[in-house]
C-alpha positions in Angstrom: -12.7 7.6 22.7 -10.0 10.4 22.6 -10.5 13.0 25.2 -10.0 16.7 24.2 -8.3 18.5 27.1 -7.6 22.2 27.3 -4.0 23.0 28.0 -2.3 26.3 28.7 1.2 26.9 27.4 3.6 29.9 27.7 6.2 30.3 24.9 9.3 32.5 24.8 9.4 34.0 21.3 12.6 35.2 19.7 12.9 37.8 17.0 9.9 40.2 17.8 10.9 43.9 17.7 7.7 45.7 16.8 3.9 45.5 17.1 3.7 44.1 13.6 5.9 41.2 14.7 3.6 40.5 17.6 0.6 40.6 15.3 2.3 38.2 12.8 3.2 35.7 15.5 -0.3 35.9 16.9 -1.8 35.3 13.5 0.5 32.3 12.8 -0.4 30.6 16.1 -4.2 31.2 15.6 -3.9 29.5 12.2 -3.0 26.2 13.9 -6.2 24.0 14.2 -7.0 23.4 17.9 -5.6 26.7 19.2 -8.4 28.5 21.1 -6.7 31.6 22.6 -3.5 33.6 21.9 -2.1 36.5 23.8 1.3 37.7 22.5 3.2 40.2 24.7 5.8 42.2 22.8 7.4 43.7 25.9 8.1 40.3 27.5 8.5 38.4 24.3 6.1 35.8 25.5 3.0 34.2 24.0 0.3 32.6 26.2 -1.9 30.1 24.4 -4.8 27.8 25.2 -4.9 24.7 23.0 -7.5 21.9 22.8 -6.5 19.1 20.4 -3.6 21.0 18.9 0.0 19.7 19.2 2.6 22.0 20.7 5.0 21.0 18.0 2.6 22.4 15.3 2.3 25.7 17.1 6.1 26.1 17.3 6.5 25.1 13.7 4.0 27.8 12.8 5.9 30.4 14.6 9.2 29.4 12.9 7.5 29.3 9.5 6.5 32.9 10.1 10.1 33.8 10.5 10.5 33.9 14.3 11.8 31.3 16.8 10.8 29.7 20.1 13.2 28.9 22.9 13.1 25.1 23.5 15.3 22.7 25.3 16.6 19.3 24.2 17.9 16.5 26.4 18.7 12.9 26.2 17.3 10.5 28.8 18.4 6.9 29.3 15.9 4.3 30.4 16.2 1.1 32.4 13.4 -0.7 30.4 13.1 -3.5 27.8 12.8 -2.7 24.1 9.2 -3.6 24.1 8.5 -0.9 26.7 10.2 1.9 24.9 7.1 2.7 22.8 4.9 2.8 25.9 7.3 5.2 27.7 7.5 7.4 24.6 3.6 7.7 24.6 3.6 8.6 28.3 6.3 11.4 27.8 4.5 12.7 24.6 1.4 13.3 26.6 3.1 15.3 29.4 2.6 19.1 29.5 5.3 21.1 27.9 6.7 18.2 25.7 7.2 19.2 22.1 8.6 16.0 20.6 10.0 12.7 21.6 12.3 10.4 19.6 13.2 7.0 20.9 16.3 4.9 20.6 16.9 1.4 21.9 17.1 2.4 25.5 16.9 6.2 25.4 14.6 9.1 24.5 15.6 12.4 22.9 13.1 14.9 24.3 12.4 18.5 23.2 10.5 20.5 25.8 9.2 24.0 26.4 11.3 25.2 29.4 8.6 27.7 30.3 6.3 24.8 31.2 8.3 21.9 32.3 11.9 20.7 32.9 14.0 17.5 32.4 13.7 16.8 36.1 9.9 17.0 36.0 9.8 14.5 33.1 12.1 12.1 35.0 9.9 12.4 38.1 6.7 11.7 36.2 8.2 8.5 34.8 9.4 7.4 38.2 5.8 7.8 39.5 4.8 5.2 36.8 7.5 2.8 37.8 10.2 3.6 35.2 13.8 4.4 36.1 15.2 7.2 34.0 18.1 9.6 34.1 19.4 12.5 32.0 22.6 11.4 30.3 24.5 11.7 27.0 24.0 9.5 24.0 27.2 7.5 24.3 26.6 6.5 27.9 23.0 5.4 27.3 24.1 3.3 24.3 26.8 1.5 26.3 24.8 0.8 29.5 22.5 -2.0 28.3 25.3 -4.1 26.9 27.5 -3.7 30.1 24.5 -4.4 32.3 23.6 -7.6 30.4 27.2 -8.7 30.3 27.6 -8.3 34.1 24.4 -10.3 34.8 25.5 -13.0 32.3 28.9 -13.4 34.0 27.2 -13.8 37.4 24.6 -16.2 36.0 27.1 -18.3 34.2 29.2 -18.8 37.4 26.4 -19.7 39.7 24.6 -21.8 37.1 27.8 -23.9 36.7 27.7 -24.4 40.5 24.1 -25.5 40.3 24.9 -28.1 37.7 27.9 -29.4 39.6 25.9 -29.8 42.9 24.2 -33.1 43.7 22.5 -31.7 46.8 19.1 -30.0 46.2 19.9 -27.6 49.1 23.1 -26.5 47.4 21.3 -26.2 44.1 18.7 -23.9 45.8 21.5 -21.7 47.4 23.5 -21.4 44.2 20.4 -20.6 42.1 19.3 -17.6 44.2 21.8 -15.1 42.6 20.8 -16.3 39.1 17.1 -16.0 39.8 17.0 -12.8 41.8 20.0 -10.8 40.4 20.7 -12.0 36.9 16.9 -12.4 36.3 15.9 -9.3 38.1 15.6 -7.1 34.9 13.0 -9.6 33.6 11.1 -9.6 36.9 11.0 -5.8 37.0 10.0 -5.7 33.4 7.0 -8.0 34.1 5.9 -5.9 37.0 6.1 -2.7 34.9 4.3 -4.3 32.0 1.4 -5.5 34.1 1.2 -2.2 36.0 0.8 -0.5 32.6 -1.7 -3.1 31.4 0.5 -4.6 28.7 2.6 -7.7 28.1 6.0 -8.3 26.6 8.9 -10.8 26.6 9.7 -10.0 30.2 6.4 -11.5 31.2 7.2 -14.8 29.5 10.7 -15.0 30.9 9.8 -14.0 34.4 6.8 -16.4 34.5 8.6 -19.4 33.2 11.7 -19.0 35.4 9.6 -18.2 38.5 7.3 -21.2 38.0 10.3 -23.5 37.6 12.1 -22.0 40.6 9.2 -21.9 43.0 8.0 -25.3 42.0 11.5 -26.6 42.8 11.4 -24.8 46.2 8.3 -26.6 47.2 9.4 -29.9 45.7 13.0 -30.3 46.9 12.7 -34.1 46.3 12.3 -33.6 42.6 13.6 -30.0 41.8 14.7 -28.5 38.5 16.7 -25.5 39.7 19.1 -26.3 36.9 16.4 -25.7 34.4 15.4 -22.3 35.8 19.1 -21.2 36.1 19.9 -22.4 32.6 16.8 -20.7 31.3 17.9 -17.3 32.5 21.5 -17.9 31.5 20.7 -18.9 27.9 18.3 -15.9 27.5 21.0 -13.6 28.8 23.5 -15.1 26.3 21.1 -14.2 23.5 20.2 -10.8 24.8 23.9 -9.9 25.5 24.9 -10.9 22.0 21.9 -9.0 20.5 22.9 -5.9 22.4 26.5 -6.1 21.3 25.5 -6.5 17.6 23.1 -3.6 17.8 25.6 -1.4 19.4 28.0 -2.2 16.6 25.5 -1.0 14.0 26.0 2.6 15.1 29.5 2.4 16.5 31.4 4.0 13.6 29.7 7.4 13.9 29.1 7.4 17.6 32.7 6.7 18.4 33.6 10.2 17.0 31.2 12.1 19.3 33.4 12.4 22.4 36.7 13.3 20.7 39.2 15.6 22.4 40.3 18.9 21.0 43.5 20.9 21.5 42.3 24.4 21.9 44.6 27.5 21.6 44.2 30.0 24.5 46.1 33.0 25.7 47.8 30.8 28.4 48.7 28.1 25.9 47.2 24.9 24.4 44.6 23.1 26.5 42.8 19.8 25.9 39.0 20.0 26.1 36.0 17.9 24.9 34.8 18.8 21.4 31.4 19.5 22.9 33.0 22.4 24.9 34.2 24.3 21.8 32.7 27.5 20.7 32.5 29.4 17.4 35.7 31.5 16.8 37.9 29.0 18.8 41.1 27.8 17.1 42.2 24.2 17.5 45.3 22.3 16.5 44.9 19.0 14.6 47.8 16.7 14.1 48.4 13.7 11.8 46.0 10.8 12.7 43.7 12.9 14.8 39.9 13.5 14.4 38.9 17.1 13.4 36.7 18.0 16.4 34.3 20.5 14.8 33.3 22.1 11.6 35.6 25.0 10.6 38.0 26.6 8.2 41.8 25.9 7.9 43.5 28.9 9.4 47.0 27.6 9.0 48.9 24.5 7.8 48.3 21.9 5.2 47.2 18.2 5.2 45.3 15.4 3.7 41.9 14.8 5.3 39.8 11.6 5.1 36.2 12.8 4.6 34.7 9.4 3.7 32.3 9.7 6.7 30.2 12.2 4.7 31.4 11.9 1.1 31.8 8.2 0.8 35.1 8.8 -1.0 38.1 7.0 0.4 40.7 9.2 -1.3 41.9 11.9 1.2 41.4 15.5 0.2 44.2 18.1 0.4 43.3 21.0 2.6 45.1 24.3 2.8 44.4 27.7 4.3 40.8 28.8 3.7 39.5 25.4 2.9 36.5 24.1 4.9 36.8 21.0 7.1 34.1 18.9 8.7 34.0 17.7 12.3 34.4 13.9 12.4 36.7 13.7 9.4 40.3 12.5 10.1 43.6 14.2 9.3 45.6 11.4 7.7 48.8 13.4 7.4 49.9 17.0 7.9 49.2 19.7 10.5 46.3 22.1 10.7 45.1 25.0 12.7 41.3 25.1 12.4 39.1 28.1 13.0 35.8 26.7 14.4 32.7 27.9 12.6 30.1 25.4 13.9 29.6 23.5 17.2 27.0 21.5 19.0 23.8 20.5 17.2 24.7 22.6 14.1 27.7 20.4 13.2 27.5 17.9 10.4 28.3 15.0 12.8 25.4 16.0 15.1 23.1 15.9 12.1 24.2 12.4 11.4 23.6 11.3 14.9 20.1 12.9 14.7 19.5 10.8 11.6 20.5 7.6 13.5 18.1 8.5 16.3 15.4 9.1 13.7 16.0 5.8 12.0 15.9 3.8 15.2 12.4 5.0 16.0 11.0 5.0 12.4 7.7 3.2 12.2 7.1 2.1 8.7 3.6 1.2 7.5 4.6 -2.4 7.5 5.1 -2.1 11.3 1.3 -2.0 11.7 1.3 -5.8 11.0 4.0 -6.3 13.6 2.0 -4.3 16.2 -1.1 -6.4 15.6 0.9 -9.7 16.1 2.7 -8.4 19.1 -0.5 -7.2 20.8 -1.9 -10.7 21.0 1.3 -12.7 21.0 2.1 -12.9 24.8 -1.5 -13.5 25.9 -1.8 -16.2 23.3 1.4 -17.9 24.5 0.2 -17.8 28.2 -3.1 -19.3 27.1 -1.3 -22.1 25.2 0.9 -22.9 28.2 -2.2 -23.2 30.5 -3.9 -25.4 27.9 -0.8 -27.6 27.6 -0.6 -28.0 31.4 -4.3 -28.9 31.6 -4.0 -31.5 28.7 -0.9 -33.2 30.1 -2.0 -33.2 33.7 -5.8 -33.5 33.7 -6.4 -35.3 30.4 -3.4 -37.4 29.8 -2.7 -37.8 33.6 1.1 -37.2 33.3 2.9 -36.4 36.6 2.8 -32.8 37.9 6.6 -32.5 37.4 6.3 -33.2 33.7 3.3 -31.0 33.2 5.0 -28.1 34.9 8.0 -28.8 32.7 5.9 -28.5 29.6 4.2 -25.3 30.8 7.6 -23.7 31.5 9.0 -24.8 28.1 6.1 -23.2 26.3 6.5 -19.9 28.1 10.3 -20.0 27.6 10.2 -21.0 23.9 8.2 -18.1 22.4 9.4 -14.5 22.1 7.9 -11.4 20.4 11.3 -9.8 20.3 12.0 -11.1 16.8 8.9 -9.2 15.5 9.9 -6.1 17.4 13.5 -6.1 16.0 12.5 -6.9 12.4 12.0 -3.3 11.3 14.4 -1.2 13.4 17.4 -3.5 13.0 17.0 -3.6 9.2 16.7 0.2 9.1 19.7 0.8 11.4 21.9 -1.5 9.3 20.6 0.1 6.1 21.3 3.5 7.5 24.8 2.6 8.5 25.6 1.4 5.0 24.3 4.6 3.5 26.2 6.8 6.0 29.4 5.0 4.9 28.6 6.3 1.4 27.9 9.8 2.6 24.1 9.5 2.4 22.2 10.8 5.4 18.6 9.7 5.8 16.7 12.3 7.9 13.3 10.6 7.6 13.4 6.8 7.9 10.1 6.4 6.2 11.8 7.5 3.0 13.5 4.1 2.8 10.1 2.4 2.3 8.5 5.3 0.3 11.2 5.1 -2.3 10.0 1.7 -3.5 6.6 3.3 -4.3 8.0 6.3 -6.3 7.0 6.4 -9.9 8.6 9.7 -11.1 11.9 11.4 -10.4 11.8 15.1 -10.8 15.3 16.8 -11.0 16.2 20.4 -10.5 18.7 21.4 -13.2 21.2 23.9 -12.0 23.6 22.4 -9.5 21.8 19.1 -9.6 21.9 17.8 -13.2 24.4 20.4 -14.2 27.6 21.6 -12.4 26.0 24.9 -11.6 29.1 26.7 -13.0 27.1 28.9 -15.5 29.2 30.8 -18.0 28.5 33.4 -20.7 28.5 31.6 -24.1 28.3 34.9 -26.0 26.9 38.4 -25.7 26.0 41.4 -27.9 25.6 45.1 -27.3 26.5 47.0 -24.1 26.7 44.8 -21.0 29.4 46.6 -19.1 27.1 48.4 -16.6 25.2 45.2 -16.1 28.3 43.2 -15.2 29.1 45.7 -12.4 25.6 45.6 -11.0 25.6 41.7 -11.0 28.7 41.8 -8.6 26.3 42.5 -5.8 24.2 39.3 -6.4 25.2 35.8 -5.3 23.1 34.0 -7.9 25.1 31.6 -10.2 23.9 33.6 -13.3 25.0 36.9 -11.7 28.5 35.5 -11.0 28.9 34.5 -14.7 27.8 37.9 -16.0 30.0 39.7 -13.3 33.0 38.0 -14.8 32.7 40.4 -17.8 33.2 43.5 -15.6 36.3 45.7 -16.2 37.5 48.5 -14.0 35.5 50.0 -11.2 32.0 51.5 -11.2 29.8 53.1 -8.5 26.7 51.0 -7.7 23.7 52.1 -5.6 20.1 51.3 -5.0 20.6 47.6 -5.6 17.3 45.6 -5.6 16.9 41.9 -6.4 13.6 40.4 -7.8 13.6 36.7 -6.9 13.6 34.5 -10.0 13.3 37.5 -12.3 16.3 39.9 -12.3 18.0 42.8 -10.5 17.8 46.6 -10.6 20.2 49.4 -9.5 22.0 52.5 -10.5 25.5 52.2 -12.0 27.4 55.5 -12.3 24.1 57.2 -11.8 22.3 55.4 -14.7 19.3 53.1 -14.1 20.1 49.5 -15.1 17.8 46.5 -15.2 19.1 43.0 -15.9 17.1 39.8 -16.0 15.0 37.3 -17.8 13.9 38.2 -21.3 10.2 38.4 -20.5 10.8 40.4 -17.2 13.0 43.0 -19.0 10.6 43.4 -22.0 7.7 44.1 -19.6 9.7 47.1 -18.2 11.8 48.4 -21.1 11.6 49.2 -24.8 13.5 47.2 -27.3 13.9 43.8 -29.0 14.4 40.6 -27.0 15.9 38.4 -29.7 16.4 34.9 -28.3 18.8 35.8 -25.6 18.7 34.3 -22.1 19.4 37.6 -20.3 18.6 41.1 -21.4 20.3 44.3 -20.3 18.2 47.5 -20.0 19.8 51.0 -19.5 17.6 54.0 -18.9 14.5 52.2 -20.1 16.0 50.7 -23.3 17.4 47.3 -24.1 21.1 47.7 -24.8 22.6 44.2 -24.4 21.9 40.5 -25.0 23.6 37.6 -23.1 23.5 33.9 -23.9 24.3 31.4 -21.1 25.4 27.8 -20.9 26.2 25.3 -18.2 27.9 21.9 -18.2 26.0 18.7 -17.6 27.5 16.5 -14.8 29.2 13.4 -16.1 27.1 11.1 -13.9 23.8 12.7 -14.9 23.4 10.7 -18.1 24.3 7.5 -16.2 21.8 8.2 -13.4 18.9 9.1 -15.8 19.5 6.1 -18.0 19.7 3.8 -14.9 16.3 5.1 -13.6 14.6 4.9 -17.0 15.8 1.3 -17.5 14.0 0.4 -14.2 10.7 1.9 -15.3 10.9 5.3 -13.7 9.7 8.5 -15.4 12.3 11.3 -15.3 11.5 15.0 -15.5 13.6 18.2 -15.3 12.0 21.1 -13.5 14.0 24.3 -13.6 13.8 28.0 -13.1 16.1 28.5 -16.1 14.3 29.9 -19.2 17.3 29.7 -21.5 17.7 27.5 -24.6 20.3 25.5 -22.7 17.5 24.1 -20.5 16.0 22.6 -23.7 19.4 21.2 -24.7 19.7 19.4 -21.4 16.4 17.8 -22.0 17.5 16.7 -25.5 20.8 15.3 -24.2 19.1 13.3 -21.4 16.0 12.5 -23.5 13.6 13.7 -20.8 10.8 16.2 -20.6 11.7 19.7 -19.3 9.5 22.2 -17.4 11.4 25.5 -17.5 11.1 29.1 -16.3 9.5 27.9 -13.0 9.4 29.7 -9.7 9.7 27.8 -6.5 5.9 27.8 -6.3 5.6 26.5 -9.8 7.9 23.5 -9.0 5.5 22.6 -6.2 2.6 22.7 -8.6 4.5 20.4 -11.0 5.0 17.9 -8.2 1.3 18.1 -7.2 -0.1 17.9 -10.7 1.8 14.9 -11.9 -0.7 12.6 -10.2 1.9 10.1 -9.2 4.3 9.5 -6.3 7.2 11.8 -6.9 10.8 11.9 -5.7 12.2 15.4 -6.1 16.0 15.8 -6.3 17.4 19.3 -5.8 20.0 21.5 -4.2 17.8 22.1 -1.2 17.8 25.9 -1.2 15.6 27.2 -4.0 13.9 23.8 -4.1 13.0 23.6 -0.4 9.2 23.9 -1.1 9.3 21.2 -3.7 11.4 18.9 -1.5 8.8 19.2 1.2 5.9 18.7 -1.1 7.3 15.6 -2.8 6.6 12.0 -1.6 10.3 11.7 -1.1 12.6 14.8 -1.0 16.2 14.2 -1.9 18.7 17.1 -1.4 22.2 17.2 -2.8 24.8 18.7 -0.4 28.5 18.8 0.2 27.6 18.2 3.9 28.7 21.6 5.3 25.3 23.2 5.0 23.3 20.0 5.8 21.2 21.7 8.5 19.4 24.0 6.0 18.2 21.4 3.6 14.6 20.4 3.6 15.0 16.9 2.1 14.1 13.5 3.7 17.4 12.3 2.4 20.7 14.1 1.7 23.1 12.7 -0.8 26.7 14.0 -1.5 26.4 13.5 -5.3 23.9 12.7 -8.0 25.4 9.2 -8.5 24.7 8.5 -4.8 21.0 8.3 -5.8 21.7 4.9 -7.3 23.0 3.6 -4.0 20.0 5.1 -2.2 17.4 3.5 -4.4 19.1 0.1 -4.3 19.6 0.2 -0.5 16.0 1.2 0.1 14.8 -1.9 -1.8 17.2 -4.1 0.1 16.1 -2.7 3.5 12.4 -3.2 2.8 13.1 -6.7 1.5 15.1 -7.4 4.7 12.2 -6.2 6.9 9.8 -8.6 5.3 12.2 -11.5 5.5 12.8 -10.8 9.2 9.1 -10.7 9.9 8.5 -14.0 8.0 11.4 -15.7 9.8 10.2 -14.6 13.3 6.7 -15.8 12.5 7.9 -19.2 11.2 10.4 -19.6 14.0 7.7 -19.3 16.7 5.1 -21.3 14.8 7.5 -24.3 14.8 9.0 -23.9 18.2 5.8 -23.5 20.3 4.2 -26.8 19.2 7.4 -28.7 19.8 7.7 -27.1 23.3 4.1 -28.0 24.1 4.8 -31.7 23.5 2.9 -32.1 20.3 5.7 -34.4 18.9 6.0 -36.3 22.2 8.2 -38.2 23.1 10.2 -35.4 21.3 9.9 -32.2 23.4 12.1 -29.3 24.5 13.3 -29.0 28.1 12.8 -25.5 29.4 16.5 -24.5 29.3 16.8 -25.4 25.7 13.5 -23.8 24.8 14.9 -20.6 26.4 18.1 -20.9 24.4 16.1 -21.3 21.2 13.9 -18.4 22.2 16.9 -16.1 22.6 18.4 -17.3 19.3 15.3 -16.0 17.5 16.2 -12.4 18.3 19.9 -13.0 17.6 19.1 -14.6 14.2 17.0 -11.6 13.2 19.8 -9.2 14.2 22.4 -11.2 12.3 20.2 -11.5 9.2 19.7 -7.8 9.2 23.4 -7.3 8.7 23.3 -9.3 5.5 22.3 -6.4 3.2 
């Protein structure tokens, strides 16, 4: 039963300047299901709301969709918990007042909150009340901490376990095993206590139970102890967990190593070295040969060759001169640059990539539901099997207590749900890393699985299939006035027509009609330029078969025919998709004859003269699972509507795109589709391996093949190797 609790929130709205604004914001919030009361105060810029069943994130998205913004705060929080507990902690934080969204990594949470309601410190305190240790930190620190902690505990465990093995005296074995049991194994004991307090079970429960049973049995039976077994058990598990942490850290290391770079900033007092995170827009920094460019910007002075492979996938360095854009995280191979900073913080390209990594780590694909069902019953089942094994060996078969306890500990130590838990996230992390190397950024991890279900690829034309460098093929009549009017528009068609302009003209009253044309006065004469149908609705004259008509003082005076150039890789990509059984369609706002020629060359169906809303309808009405590929600006609505939205970008404007995936070029689509299939296949293989591994190991540990059985220490080693094998196999993609 899900309880519906009323909550009151207060939001700080940005961008309201009149009563109409306040009314618009109020209407947008009221439109969210679950919002009961709204009171928007224009003077204070605040909105007080009462919600029951609604999500705060949906309310904020509604405000932003209406054209305004809400002040929020993001922070990263590191956690001292096991991987199995991350999901539980995430659920706790999500249900706290003032929390907008929570993304989880391996040992950290990225939390977005409403600072009017709560604070990072409040979130940390709430977790501490529930037995979880958390602290506000940066991403790099939280990533490193788990590996370092495990390594330290492993070193201590290895030293004292060696002393246990070398000691003949049970008393010395007891003394030397204490640091192993209660320092090196402390993270497992704490994990068990937290898990039981929160009414759940995980790997920590199995490790803590098995090692404690072995150690305390030895304490009360010094004549026949197995302190060596309990110490080796913890040591071997730490070997596996430390190796696993190292391998997982490597999966994201390439990009994360660029986050904390230093920058040489030019100031009035000279050049000072600061962290890249401290840079601000309009700062000027110096970059020398071999150094990382610390932020997005424009070359203000100098010349050099920049390695931009981190976002383009191209290994050949690009020559940069004054006026050229550069991306934070790319490397100056040779030369010297002064860079004028244009973007910092969360708006930089590199920050967007890091966000993608965080998203990928927490992505829960539909296949994960099977894993969740297995994990939910796994630990209780193993505990039950260990109890049954003890009862059979001791009470039924009448074996000594020592041997029966040994079997019990071996069963607990042999099984581990970690392999199941790692099956999905590790495959995704590695797959994402491979895509990032090719300049492909996956913003929504689910897209990796959804791509295998896609049946139709719908492509935008201009800038996607074609180069977007529209040019005038020919023209007739008087187009001079139109060419000067088009100078005020940034549309690709306008730029082509503006190239015909000669001399200088006075332009006033410029008005642009989205997807139709433009209007204005040139030298005092009314001029209308646009699509054939649009102009003929408003002017007298013949349309012919021209792509663009020019109307002066109510009469058609000029005709313009346009053409574009198809990208070299477009034919290759379309043929590749068609060979694999995909349907391919072009959906474009272009109404010209050239759109038809593109369809003829690529041998695909073309829907033309479409508005952004029309493209959405095309996606909806196909009746199939659609991947839409576009430039991410005019195609934003279609990208959102599609089953998978794929935006093409050079990287500099990555933040504005609405796609699930961002690719640097059309040809990158082939890498994306191929990698998605490999990743999904790897997830299934990981799950199958983890299931088979435990299915074989547990019966052997329980003594089913007696006299062949697994001592607890070797059962623990086999247990830890299950996780390591899943991690290693995930790298083979």
